[in-house]
C-alpha positions as CSV (number, residue, x, y, z in Angstrom):
1,X,94.0,101.6,70.8
2,X,96.9,103.9,71.5
3,X,100.0,102.7,73.2
4,X,99.1,104.5,76.4
5,X,95.6,102.9,76.4
6,X,97.2,99.5,75.9
7,X,99.6,100.2,78.7
8,X,96.8,101.3,81.0
9,X,94.9,98.1,80.2
10,X,97.9,96.0,81.1
11,X,98.4,97.9,84.3
12,X,94.7,97.3,85.3
13,X,95.3,93.6,84.5
14,X,98.4,93.6,86.7
15,X,96.4,95.3,89.5
16,X,94.0,92.4,89.4
17,X,96.9,90.0,89.5
18,X,98.4,91.7,92.6
19,X,95.0,91.5,94.3
20,X,94.9,87.8,93.4
21,X,98.3,87.3,95.0
22,X,97.1,89.1,98.2
23,X,94.0,86.9,98.2
24,X,96.2,83.8,97.8
25,X,98.3,84.9,100.8
26,X,95.1,85.5,102.9
27,X,93.9,82.0,101.9
28,X,97.3,80.6,102.9
29,X,97.8,79.0,99.5
30,X,100.9,77.0,98.8
31,X,104.0,79.2,98.7
32,X,105.2,78.0,95.3
33,X,101.9,78.8,93.7
34,X,102.0,82.3,95.2
35,X,105.6,82.7,93.9
36,X,104.6,81.7,90.4
37,X,101.9,84.4,90.4
38,X,104.5,86.9,91.7
39,X,106.8,86.0,88.8
40,X,103.9,86.5,86.4
41,X,103.3,90.0,87.9
42,X,107.0,90.9,87.6
43,X,107.0,89.7,83.9
44,X,103.9,91.7,83.2
45,X,105.4,94.8,84.8
46,X,108.6,94.3,82.7
47,X,106.5,94.4,79.5
48,X,104.9,97.6,80.7
49,X,108.3,99.1,81.4
50,X,109.4,98.1,77.9
51,X,106.4,99.7,76.3
52,X,106.8,103.0,78.2
53,X,110.5,103.1,77.4
54,X,109.7,102.5,73.7
55,X,107.1,105.3,73.8
56,X,109.7,107.6,75.4
57,X,112.3,106.8,72.7
58,X,109.7,107.3,69.9
59,X,108.5,110.6,71.2
60,X,110.7,112.5,73.7
61,X,114.0,111.3,72.5
62,X,113.1,111.5,68.8
63,X,111.7,115.1,69.3
64,X,115.0,116.2,70.9
65,X,117.0,114.7,68.0
66,X,114.7,116.3,65.4
67,X,114.8,119.7,67.1
68,X,118.6,119.7,66.9
69,X,119.0,121.1,70.4
70,X,122.2,119.6,71.7
71,X,121.5,120.5,75.3
72,X,118.1,118.8,75.2
73,X,119.6,115.7,73.4
74,X,122.2,115.4,76.2
75,X,119.5,115.7,78.8
76,X,117.4,112.9,77.3
77,X,120.5,110.7,76.9
78,X,121.5,111.4,80.5
79,X,118.0,110.4,81.7
80,X,118.3,107.1,79.8
81,X,121.7,106.4,81.2
82,X,120.5,107.1,84.8
83,X,117.5,104.9,84.3
84,X,119.5,102.0,83.0
85,X,121.9,102.4,85.9
86,X,118.9,102.2,88.4
87,X,117.5,99.2,86.6
88,X,120.7,97.2,87.1
89,X,120.5,97.6,90.9
């Protein structure tokens, strides 16, 4: 299974988890139980984010480096710096 298929599978699983959280709220389940599920969703999304970032580094960034195009390399580096800046907020 390719990385993108694995990532899509994870996202579908997360989608189900989010629906489960909504159902828990509709059923007025205990708040701490709901919060545990929200934390699980956040952790799963973080893993998806890591996988996509790794794919980006292994393909887009690596291609820019291999091509030797300094402008493209700077653009890819700037994208990553901006992304990490947003992640800290």
